[in-house]
N, C-alpha and C positions, 0 to 999 in steps of 0.2 A: 824295540816291543816289551809290552807287560800283558802279564794275567791278570784279570780285575773279579775280584766275586761282591757281591753283594746280598746281606740277609737284616732281615730287622724284626724287630720284637713287637710292632704295631705301633712304638712309640718313636722312634728315630730306625735309623737304618745304619749299618757298620760298614764298611768296605776295607777291603784288603785286597793290594794288592805284590804281584815279584815279578823279577825277569823272567821274560815268557818260557824260555826253556826251562825245563824241570828240573835239570841236572845241575844243582849247585856249585858243581865245579868250573862251568862258565859264565859263571856270574862277576862282572865285572861295574865298577861304578861308572855311570854315564858321564862322558866328558864334560866339564861347563855345566853340571847340572845343578844348579841352586835348591832344588826342591820340586816338588809337585802340584799341579795345578788339576782340580777337578770342577769338570762343567758338568752342570745338573740340566736336565731337563723337567718339567713339574707339569700336569695336567691337575688341575684343582676343578671339581662339579662340572660346569658348562663350559671355564671361561678356556681360552685359546692358552696353550704351551707356552711355557717361559722359560728360556734360557738364562741360566745365571754360574758366578763363579761359588763355590763355596767359600767361607772368609775364615783365614785363618788370624788367631786375635794378636799372635805375637810378631814381631818384626826382628830385622837387625842389627836395630840400636834401641836402648831403652827411652822412653818416651817420644818414640821415633812417630810421627801423624799417620794414622791407619790410612792405604790407599782408599778411592771411592769405591762401591762394589762393583763398578764396571772393570777396575782394575784391581780384582781383590789379589789376583793373582800375581802381583808385585810382592805378597807377602805369601809366598809357597812354602807346601808343607812338606817338613823335612822325617817323614816318617814311611811308613808303610801302611800304615791303618789309622783309618777316621771316621768322623763319626756325622751324621748330620743329623740334627736335633729340628729342625726346620720343615718340618713333615707333619702332615695331620690324616687322619682315619682316611682312606678314600683315595688320596692322592694318585694318580700313578708318576713311577720314575724311573728316569735310565742316566747313567752316570758316563762319563770317560775319563779318563785319569792319562795324563800329559806330562811332561818334563817341563821344566822351568831352566832355558837357558841362559846363560849371559856369564861374560867375563868380567874383569876388569872396567870394563867400557860401560857397563850395564846390560839388566834384564832385557830380553825378547820376548817379546806378547808370543804365549803361544798357538800355534797354528794347531788350528783343527780339522783341515783339509786331509781327507780321508782317516779321522779319527775313529777306533774303533769305540762305539758305544753297549752298555750292559742293555741285554733285553728290558722291556718297560718290567716293572715292580709295582704291585697295585699294595700300598700301604693300610695295614688294618688285622685286629687281634685274632681274625678265624684261619683257623691253618687246618682244615680240611676233618673229614667223618666228626661232627660234631661236637668239635673242641677247640675253644677260646680262650687266649693268654692274654693276661695285661699284666702291667708293670710299676709302681709309682716310680715318681723321683726323686727317694726318700733319702739322697747323700748331702748330708749338711753341708759336709765339710769339702764345699766348691768355691769359687770365686765370686759365681753370679749369687748366691746366697749371703757370701760376705758383703758385695755391697746393696744386696736390698737389704738387708740388715743395716747396714751404715745410714741410707737413706732414709730409712725410717726412726732411726735416733734411738737413743736408751742402750738400759745393757741389754749386748746382744741374745742370751737365753732367754729369758722374761719377756722380749720383744719379740724373737722366735715363737716362744710359745702361746703368747697372746695373739700372734699372725695368722698359728694355724689352727686356733682354737677358733675362728673367727669366720664364719660362713660365709662364702663372696670374695674373703679377702684376698689378694694376687697369687701373693705370696703361697697362703694353702693351696690353690688351686696347681698353682704349677708343681709344687711339691708330692700333691697326691693323682699328680697326670690324667692318662684315663682311666685310671683302677677305680678308683672313686665313685666317679657318675655311671662307671659300668654296675659296679653295683647297684647305687642309687637308683638305675634307671631296671632292674632286675625285680626290684624290690616294688617298685612302683606299678609293675606289670605285669606282676603275678598274679596268674588268672586263676588260681586255686589254692588249697592250704601250701601252706612253707612250716617247713622244721628246720628250725635252725639248735647248733648246738658250739655254745661261745665259751670260751677263757676270760678274756673279757670285752667290758662293753662300755663306753662314755663317750663315743662323737655324735652331737647332736644332730647332723643330718641324720644317720645312719637310725640313731633313737626315734628319733620321727618319721622315718620310712619302716620304722616294724611296727610302731604303734597305729601307723595309717591300716594297717591288715589285720587289725582289730583280732576277732576270736580264731581267723584264720591263721595266726602266726601261735606254731606250738614251739617255746624256747625253754630249751635247759640251759641258763644259766651256771657255769662252774661259779667256784669260788676265786679265781685271778692267781697272781704271785701274792699270796697273802703269806705270812709272816710276822715276826717279831711282834707278837702279840696281838693282832689281827686276824680273824680268822677267816672274814669275807672282806677282799677289795673290793667287791660288785656291790655292798650294802645298799649303796645310795640309791645305784641306778633300780636294784631289785627294788626297793618299796617305792620311789618315781614309776617304776611299769606296776606296781600291783596297786596303785591308790590311782594312777592315771589311763589305764589303759583295759583294753578288754582280752589282752594277750595270756593266751596260757600258759602260764610260766611254771618251769619245773625247776627247783633246786635240785643243782646238787654239790655238796658242801661236802668235798672231801680232806681226809687227814692229813698229816704232816705224811712226807716222804712219797705222796702224790701230786699230781696237778689235772684237772679235769680242764685239758686243754685241747681241744678239738676248735676248728674253728669252720664249719662248713653250715651251708644256708643252703637245704632241697626244695625244689621249686617241683611241686605236683599241678597237673591240666585240671581244670576247669571240673572232672569228676573225681578229681582227690587223687587220679592215679600216678606213682611218682616219673616225675620227667627230665628231669634235669638238677645239675646240684655244680655249685659253687665252695671250692675249696681252695689252699693253697697257705701261704704262711702269716696273711695280715690278720693281725686282732684289730676288731671293730674299734677301734681307741684313735684319740687325737694323734699320739705318737707313733702308733700302728698303721695309719694313714700316709702321715705326713713324714717325720721325722727316720723313720727308718728304711732299710732296702725290704722292700715285701713284694710280691707279686699273687697274683689272684689265678685260678683257672676253670672255668667252666665248661662241663660236660655233661653234652644234653645226647645220654643212652637210658633208656629206660631201666637197663640190666643194671648197670653202674648205679645210676639211682636208687634203685630198688632195694638196692645194699646197702647203699647208707640208709634208708628206712628201718630198715631193720635193725641197723646200727642205733639208730637214734633209741629205737624199740627196745633195746637190751640195755641203752643207758638209762630210759626212765622207769626202767623194771627194778635196775640194781638200785636205784636211789642214789644214797651217798655210799655205796659200798662198792667191793668187786668180788662178786660172787659169783660162784659155780660157770651159770648160765652165762654172765657178761664172759669170763677168759674162756669159755668151751666155744661160742659162736665168732669169737675177733681169730682165733688163732688157724682156721681155713680161710679160702680165699678163691673165688670164683674170677675168671676172665672171662670179659665182654668185649663190645668195640664191633666199629662199622669198617667199612675198608679194611685199608691196609692198618688201621689203628688197634691191636690187642690194649686192653686198660685194666690195668689189675687192683681191686681198693683193696688194704687191709686196714684194720682196727686194733687200735691197740685199749687194752693192756691185754699181752697172748699170754698166752703158757709157755711156751720155749721160745720166744723170740723169733717166729717160724717166719714174721714179713722181714727181718735183718737177713735169715737165711736165704730168702727170696731174692731181696736186693744184692747181697753179697754174690753171689751166682751171676749178674747181670757183672757186676765190677768184673771180676773174675774172665769173664770172657770180653771185655773190654779190646779194639783191635786199634785202634787208631789215637784216641783222647778221649780222659773224663776231664770235665767242667767243675766246679760245684762253686756254691755260698754257704756256709756253715753258721748258726749261731753260736749255741753251745751243746755238741753233740753229746759232751761228756768227756772223760778222764782217758789216759793210757792205763792200758791194762794188757796182764801176759795171759791172759786167760781168754783163748780165741771166741769162745762163745760170747763172750762181753765184748768184743769190738765193737767201737765204734765205725759208721761208714767209713769216715774221714781217716781211721787206723787202717781199714782194709786195703782203700785207695793207696795211701802211701805205703804200706808194707808190701802189696801186691804189684804194684802199679809203676808208682815213679820212679825208680830204677830202673824202668823196662824202657824201653822205646817208643811204651806210648805215651803222647805229650799230655800232662797233667799241669792244670793252673787253677787256681781257685783263692776266695778270698775267705776266713774266718775271723768271727768276730774279735773274740779276745785270742791270750795267749794258752797254749793248754803243753805242760809240762812234758816231756817227752815227744812234744807232735811237731809243735810249730815254732819250738824255743831252738838254740841254738845246736842241742845237742841231740836234735831227733836225728834218730840214724837214716834213714832215706828222706834225702831232700827235694821238694818240687824247687828246683833253683828256679829262681827269679833273676834273671838277666838284665845287666844295668844298659840299656841302650843306649848307646853314644861314649857309652863310657871310655879310657885309655884304657882302662883295668879291664881285664876279661874275665876277673874271675867273680865268680857267685854270689850270692847273698846266703846267709848262712840259714836262713828259717825254710820252712816246708811251706809255710803259706804268707799271705801278704798277710798282717794282721790292720786292722785300719789307722791311718792318723791324719792326722789335720796338719797345714803351715800353720808354724804355730806364731812368726812372727813377718813380719813386712819382706820381704824377698824380690827384688829386679820389680817387676809390673803386678806382681802376685799381694793380695790382702793377709794379714793374721786372716785365718777361719776358725767358726765355731765348732768343734768336734761334736759336738751331738746334744740332743738335747735331754740326755742321759747317758749310760753306759753302753747299752746298744744302737751299733748303727748299722751292721749288718744281721737281719733278722729271718729273710729269706733261709728257706731249710730244700735246695735243690743240687742233685747231681746230674747232668748232661752226659752220654756217652756216647759217641760216635756218630756227633751228629751230620756228617757229611759224608758216611758209610751207610753198608747194604742194612745196620742192626740197629738204627736209633733207638734210644730211649730216656725217657724223662723221667724223673723222680723227684716227686713233692708230696705238697703238704703242709699239715701243721706237724707233724714226724720231726724231732729233732735230730734223727737218724744214729743215736744211741741205745743203748742196752736197756737205760731208767726209761724212756719213750716206749720202748716197747713194752717193757714187763712191768709198769707200776704206774702209768699213765691214762688217762683217755687222748688219743688220737687218732688221726688217719691219715696214710702212706698211700699216695696213686703213683702207681708204675703204668707207664704210657709207652710200647714198642712197637714201632714200626713208621711215625710221622716225623719224617726229617723234617717237615717244614716248624712244625710245634720245638724237636728239637735244637731249630736254629733259632728260633725266637730265643729261647731261652740262651742258649750259647753268646747269640747279642748282647742280652742283658748281662750277662757274666761277666764276660769280659772286657765288656764299658765299664762294669764295676772294679774289676781287676786295675783294668789302667790308671785309671783315677787317683786309686792308694798306692800302684807302682810309682806313680812323678812323687806322688807325697813323700813314699820311703825314700825315692832317690833326694829328695831336697831336703829333708830330714838330716842327713849324712853328707849334705854337699852346698851347704849355704854359703861357703866361703870361695869355692872353687867350683862351681856345678856350674849345668846349663845358665845361659845366660843372655841369650836371643838365637837369632838363627846364624850358621855360619856361612860366609860369604866369599867359600869355596865349594871346592863337590868334593871333597873327601869325608864329608858328613856321611857320604852314603856306605864308606868302608865299615864301619864297626855293624851295621845293620846288614849288612849283606854276609857278614864273618860270624855273628852272633845270633843273631834274628830267623838260620836257617828253619829249623823245627817250627819255630810261630809260622813262618812265612808259607812252607809246603802244609801247616795244617788248617791253615784259613783260608788258603787258595788251593785247595786239592788238585 
């Protein structure tokens, strides 16, 4: 018997399972089990419900012909977590997970008689209490992207950038996921004035959507990632907007040491009253939408929207400076929300990093687990008041019983390197060596050369692979928390930049949606790290025995109990 849990981020479903008995001391391999098969019931719109097997892409032998869809169970899944990407918003799905048995004489088709199915689950971005979340598919270091670029021909990086810059290109649409169309629909259907504060802007479809609003669009446009003699990364689009649109454009050209880093769009109703706000990590650029891991969140709450409008007004009045009224207004916050969800929006720059203190208190109160994605939260410090949230997580929780997993875009000396003192142990699933990787978090990598049935992968269109800024606390617990926004979750973001950090408490569906996104990315890079250190003697296909279970049942106890509480 198995215990199964499913949760979704509106783009795909994550399935996790474990032995039904919650006591790991009783766990033992299933005799003759060659893996698990997942059966799905899917109802789409008014169409009849369809049952099918989820497909594994790897067989027992290199070059083996994949089984037909009706017999996809012949390539079973030799792990305890899987993802279903073949779903669409509005689909209703349920699943059952069954062992695939068979000895030397061959595999036996799973018997579904009496199988336990999960409760039907509806796919979509809405998670309750006026909150919706979207995620792109911006992981470039994947096999499907490698094969898509091969099919297009040409130099991979050049081909990728051309594809994602072309509206309607299938690769662009796949990588942008449901995030891009959701944002474009919001712009298209805006009933009243729109107030936006943006760090970078160059995507043609988004620019067209803003221009279509005409004088209803009030835009504060920062100078982006300026440097090396260039003071305004957005100079070209700024000139274009001034000469070809009726947008009410406000410049915010900040000086070295600061970034006008917001990425929010506030939507008002027809009467001009603040109604809802879009924020998150996504820069409205070609790469932000398509080649970096990003998220977008829509909060339909008048109180939260009013706070964003007040923040927009403070920015507009500040011009290019960081005056006392801007900082004072950003240094306090009000909690809003409907139903079970409490929503606290913070804005930077603050006076004394009050937003960080608010976030740290929630991290320190974590009971079950902390999951995260970070771009570059800042450097290691010995000053507690200047700690990044990553450092707080590692020093407060990673050495405790709190389950801690995450991905950081690049190495941070003292935190993600081998010298880190409080590692988040990344267990090598199925490895004969039970030792843990020495890194605190898994830093993005790509498969660099052909390996078994895998092609070499493009690492990215730039040095940025994971751009999301997210912390999730206790997604299956009594007090789930999600922190996200434009904020890099470091002292500089709080003290020197224009940024926002939204803390949402009590919304389990939201926390589980973000958890689904984080764990899928974590597992992508977990595998690539494993390949990088095991190309000569690593995993090369499914094991034709039942001993593949032993490593998982011994070393993934914490994972199984967390994901299937």
